[in-house]
C-alpha positions as CSV (number, residue, x, y, z in Angstrom):
1,M,-10.8,-23.8,6.9
2,P,-8.3,-21.7,9.0
3,S,-9.7,-19.6,11.7
4,R,-9.7,-15.8,11.4
5,P,-7.8,-13.5,13.8
6,A,-9.7,-11.9,16.6
7,P,-11.8,-9.0,15.3
8,H,-10.3,-5.6,15.6
9,A,-9.9,-2.5,13.3
10,A,-11.2,-4.3,10.2
11,V,-10.3,-2.9,6.8
12,T,-13.2,-1.4,5.0
13,T,-14.4,-3.5,2.1
14,P,-13.7,-2.3,-1.5
15,S,-17.3,-1.6,-2.2
16,L,-16.9,1.9,-0.7
17,R,-16.6,4.5,-3.4
18,L,-15.2,8.0,-3.4
19,P,-17.5,10.8,-4.4
20,D,-17.5,11.7,-8.1
21,T,-15.9,15.1,-8.7
22,A,-14.3,16.8,-11.7
23,P,-10.5,16.3,-11.8
24,R,-8.6,19.2,-10.2
25,P,-5.7,20.7,-12.2
26,P,-2.4,20.0,-10.4
27,D,-1.0,22.7,-8.0
28,P,2.1,24.2,-9.6
29,P,5.4,24.2,-7.6
30,D,5.1,28.0,-7.2
31,G,1.5,27.9,-6.3
32,A,-0.1,28.9,-2.9
33,A,-1.0,25.4,-1.8
34,W,2.5,24.1,-2.6
35,R,4.2,26.9,-0.7
36,E,1.9,26.6,2.2
37,A,2.5,22.8,2.5
38,L,6.3,23.3,2.3
39,D,6.2,26.0,4.9
40,L,4.1,24.0,7.3
41,L,6.2,20.8,7.0
42,A,9.7,22.0,6.5
43,A,10.7,22.2,10.2
44,R,8.1,20.1,12.1
45,P,8.3,16.6,13.4
46,L,6.5,14.4,10.9
47,V,4.6,11.2,10.5
48,L,4.3,10.2,6.9
49,L,1.4,8.0,5.7
50,T,1.8,6.7,2.1
51,G,-0.4,4.9,-0.4
52,A,-0.3,3.4,-3.8
53,G,0.2,6.8,-5.5
54,V,3.8,6.9,-4.2
55,S,4.6,3.7,-6.3
56,T,3.0,4.6,-9.6
57,D,6.3,6.2,-10.8
58,S,7.8,2.7,-10.2
59,G,5.4,1.2,-12.7
60,I,3.0,-0.3,-10.1
61,P,-0.6,0.8,-10.8
62,D,-3.0,2.0,-8.1
63,Y,-6.6,1.1,-7.4
64,R,-8.2,4.5,-7.2
65,G,-6.1,7.1,-9.0
66,P,-7.7,9.4,-11.6
67,Q,-6.9,7.0,-14.5
68,A,-7.4,3.7,-12.6
69,P,-10.1,1.3,-13.8
70,V,-12.6,-0.1,-11.4
71,R,-11.1,-3.2,-9.8
72,A,-12.4,-5.7,-7.3
73,P,-9.4,-7.3,-5.3
74,M,-9.9,-10.7,-3.8
75,T,-11.2,-10.5,-0.2
76,F,-9.9,-12.6,2.7
77,Q,-13.2,-14.4,2.9
78,E,-13.0,-15.3,-0.8
79,F,-9.4,-16.5,-0.5
80,V,-10.2,-18.9,2.4
81,S,-13.4,-20.2,0.8
82,G,-11.6,-23.1,-0.9
83,P,-9.0,-24.3,-3.4
84,G,-10.7,-22.7,-6.4
85,A,-10.2,-19.2,-5.1
86,Q,-6.6,-19.9,-3.9
87,R,-5.7,-21.4,-7.3
88,R,-7.1,-18.2,-9.1
89,Y,-5.2,-15.9,-6.8
90,W,-1.9,-17.8,-7.1
91,A,-2.2,-18.2,-10.9
92,R,-2.6,-14.5,-11.3
93,S,0.2,-13.8,-8.8
94,H,2.6,-16.2,-10.5
95,L,2.3,-14.3,-13.8
96,G,2.5,-10.9,-12.2
97,W,5.3,-11.5,-9.7
98,G,8.1,-10.8,-12.2
99,R,6.8,-7.3,-12.7
100,M,6.2,-6.4,-9.0
101,G,9.4,-8.3,-7.9
102,H,11.6,-6.2,-10.3
103,A,10.1,-2.8,-9.4
104,V,12.7,-0.4,-8.0
105,P,12.3,2.7,-5.7
106,N,11.5,6.0,-7.5
107,D,12.4,9.6,-6.5
108,G,9.4,9.7,-4.1
109,H,10.6,6.7,-2.2
110,R,14.1,8.1,-2.0
111,A,12.9,11.5,-0.9
112,A,10.7,9.9,1.8
113,A,13.7,8.1,3.1
114,R,15.5,11.5,3.5
115,L,12.6,13.2,5.4
116,G,13.7,12.1,8.9
117,A,10.1,11.3,9.7
118,D,9.3,10.0,13.2
119,L,7.5,7.1,11.5
120,L,6.8,6.2,7.9
121,V,3.5,4.3,7.7
122,T,2.8,2.7,4.3
123,Q,-0.3,1.0,3.1
124,N,1.7,-0.4,0.2
125,V,2.9,-4.0,0.2
126,D,5.7,-3.6,-2.4
127,G,8.6,-3.1,0.0
128,L,9.9,-0.1,-2.0
129,H,10.2,2.2,1.0
130,E,12.4,-0.3,2.7
131,A,14.4,-0.9,-0.5
132,A,15.0,2.9,-0.6
133,G,16.5,2.8,2.9
134,A,13.8,4.5,4.8
135,P,14.2,4.0,8.6
136,R,11.3,3.4,11.0
137,V,8.8,1.9,8.5
138,V,5.6,0.2,9.4
139,A,4.2,-1.8,6.5
140,L,0.6,-1.5,7.6
141,H,-0.7,-4.2,5.2
142,G,2.4,-6.4,5.2
143,R,4.8,-7.2,2.4
144,I,4.0,-9.1,-0.8
145,A,7.6,-10.5,-0.7
146,D,6.6,-12.7,2.3
147,V,4.3,-15.8,2.4
148,V,2.5,-17.3,5.5
149,C,1.0,-20.7,6.0
150,L,-2.6,-20.3,7.3
151,D,-2.3,-23.5,9.2
152,C,1.1,-23.6,11.0
153,R,1.9,-19.8,10.5
154,T,5.3,-20.5,9.1
155,R,6.6,-17.6,7.1
156,S,8.7,-18.0,4.0
157,S,10.0,-16.1,0.9
158,R,7.7,-15.3,-2.0
159,A,10.7,-15.6,-4.3
160,L,11.3,-19.2,-3.3
161,L,7.6,-19.9,-3.7
162,Q,7.8,-18.5,-7.2
163,E,10.6,-21.0,-8.0
164,R,8.3,-23.9,-6.7
165,M,5.4,-22.6,-8.8
166,T,7.5,-22.4,-11.9
167,A,8.7,-26.0,-11.4
168,L,5.1,-27.2,-10.9
169,N,3.8,-25.2,-13.9
170,P,6.7,-25.0,-16.4
171,D,4.6,-24.0,-19.4
172,F,1.8,-22.1,-17.7
173,L,0.3,-19.5,-20.1
174,A,3.3,-18.6,-22.2
175,G,2.8,-15.1,-23.5
176,G,1.2,-13.9,-20.3
177,E,3.3,-10.7,-20.5
178,A,0.5,-9.1,-22.4
179,L,-1.9,-9.3,-19.5
180,E,-2.6,-6.1,-17.5
181,T,-0.8,-5.8,-14.2
182,R,-2.9,-5.2,-11.1
183,P,-1.9,-3.1,-8.1
184,D,-1.2,-6.1,-5.8
185,G,1.4,-7.6,-8.2
186,D,-0.9,-10.0,-9.9
187,V,-2.5,-9.8,-13.4
188,D,-6.0,-9.7,-14.9
189,L,-6.6,-13.4,-15.7
190,D,-10.3,-14.4,-16.0
191,D,-10.0,-17.6,-18.1
192,D,-11.3,-20.3,-15.7
193,A,-10.1,-23.1,-18.0
194,V,-6.6,-21.8,-17.8
195,V,-6.7,-21.2,-14.1
196,A,-7.9,-24.7,-13.5
197,R,-4.7,-26.1,-14.8
198,F,-2.5,-24.2,-12.3
199,V,-0.9,-26.3,-9.6
200,V,-0.6,-24.5,-6.2
201,P,2.2,-25.6,-3.9
202,D,1.4,-26.5,-0.3
203,C,3.3,-25.4,2.8
204,E,6.6,-27.4,2.9
205,V,6.3,-27.6,6.7
206,C,2.8,-28.9,7.3
207,G,1.1,-29.2,3.8
208,G,-1.2,-26.3,4.7
209,V,-2.6,-23.4,2.7
210,L,-0.2,-20.6,1.7
211,K,-1.2,-17.0,1.5
212,P,0.7,-13.8,0.8
213,D,1.6,-12.2,4.1
214,V,-0.5,-9.2,3.4
215,V,-3.8,-7.9,4.8
216,F,-6.5,-8.7,2.3
217,F,-9.8,-6.6,2.2
218,G,-12.0,-8.0,5.0
219,E,-9.0,-9.0,7.0
220,N,-7.6,-7.3,10.1
221,V,-4.5,-5.2,10.5
222,P,-2.4,-6.8,13.3
223,R,-2.8,-5.0,16.6
224,P,1.0,-4.2,17.2
225,R,1.2,-2.4,13.9
226,V,-1.8,-0.3,14.7
227,A,-0.5,0.5,18.2
228,R,2.9,1.6,16.9
229,C,1.3,4.0,14.3
230,T,-1.3,5.3,16.8
231,E,1.5,6.1,19.4
232,A,3.5,8.0,16.8
233,V,0.4,10.1,15.7
234,D,-0.5,10.7,19.3
235,R,3.0,12.2,20.1
236,L,2.6,14.8,17.4
237,P,0.5,17.5,19.2
238,D,3.0,17.8,22.1
239,R,5.9,18.3,19.6
240,D,4.1,20.7,17.3
241,G,4.3,18.0,14.6
242,A,2.3,17.3,11.5
243,L,0.8,14.3,9.6
244,L,1.6,14.1,5.9
245,V,-0.5,11.8,3.7
246,A,1.1,11.1,0.3
247,G,-0.5,9.2,-2.6
248,S,-3.5,7.7,-0.7
249,S,-7.2,8.1,-1.4
250,L,-7.8,7.1,2.3
251,T,-10.7,4.9,1.1
252,V,-10.0,2.2,3.6
253,M,-10.2,2.8,7.4
254,S,-6.8,1.4,8.0
255,G,-5.2,4.7,6.9
256,L,-8.1,7.1,7.4
257,R,-8.3,6.5,11.1
258,F,-4.9,8.1,11.6
259,V,-6.0,11.2,9.8
260,R,-9.1,11.4,11.9
261,R,-7.1,10.9,15.1
262,A,-4.6,13.6,14.2
263,A,-7.3,16.1,13.2
264,K,-9.2,15.5,16.3
265,A,-6.1,16.3,18.4
266,G,-5.5,19.5,16.5
267,T,-2.5,18.2,14.6
268,P,-2.0,19.8,11.1
269,V,-2.8,17.4,8.3
270,V,-1.4,17.8,4.8
271,I,-2.9,15.6,2.1
272,L,-0.9,15.2,-1.1
273,N,-2.7,13.2,-3.7
274,R,-3.9,13.2,-7.3
275,G,-7.7,13.0,-6.9
276,V,-10.1,13.3,-4.1
277,T,-9.6,11.5,-0.8
278,R,-11.9,10.7,2.1
279,G,-9.7,12.8,4.4
280,D,-10.0,16.0,2.4
281,P,-12.5,17.7,4.8
282,L,-10.0,17.2,7.6
283,A,-7.0,18.6,5.8
284,T,-5.1,21.7,6.9
285,V,-3.6,21.9,3.4
286,R,-4.8,19.9,0.4
287,L,-2.2,19.6,-2.4
288,E,-2.9,18.2,-5.9
289,A,0.5,17.2,-7.1
290,G,2.8,14.3,-7.9
291,T,4.3,12.6,-4.9
292,S,7.8,12.2,-6.3
293,E,8.0,16.0,-7.1
294,F,6.6,17.3,-3.8
295,L,8.4,14.8,-1.5
296,T,11.7,15.6,-3.2
297,A,11.1,19.4,-2.7
298,L,10.1,18.8,0.9
299,A,13.2,16.6,1.6
300,D,15.4,19.3,0.1
301,A,13.7,22.0,2.2
302,R,14.1,20.0,5.4
303,A,17.8,19.3,4.6
304,A,18.4,23.0,4.0
305,R,17.1,23.8,7.5
306,G,19.5,21.3,9.0
């Protein structure tokens, strides 16, 4: 079994639940919270932290939105437990890749690219911020388009791995288009007999175990990514900047820690999300609105100020 990275800043496990509250009606574009958020953010230096809610308009479901079913993503510990778990993961991913791989940026991604943020920190693994042309992006949890060997650490393309899996499994589950897509680009597939037939390719360099180059639940965010994000957040107070959270419930500590850090330093925090978040008590402004709509309005407001 491959060794785990040195422990630091572990991602919170998915068992943590948000408090149950009645859904809030969305804040209208002419509402007080909307205007307050625009006024606060229109001219300040900005760090933007995004989550799955930014990508729902691209057809990628989220884990914790108001309409999202309860899901239990595979943990790192489960993935490295043996070939059975790895086969289950890759069988699901093989069927879902076509949907994730063909997703395109939406208006929210394009607006985020226009904001001129000091840094865009995304918890998403879909690569859509990069595809929209956003500069200065840190993909906190990695990118699903990349694959890493857990033995020799060679990185390779997920698209090329898809070709290898198709060649090894030419008739695997025809008609799988009807299966429900999951937020990480795989599908709901619980038929053990079907999964058992799936052939998983090995690393072409060393024959080792291949894993998507993303941070699983229970795994650690690489230190350099955390350091870059922390430095950007820590520069905000001296520049009268603000932190904007868009489309994240902040359930996992990998994102919530930056909200806590900003709030402790006195940096204004705006949280834009449909549904409650763990950061709500720390928010200067809390906005219940669609990310595409508000980010577009904010990008236009910042552009108008030059």
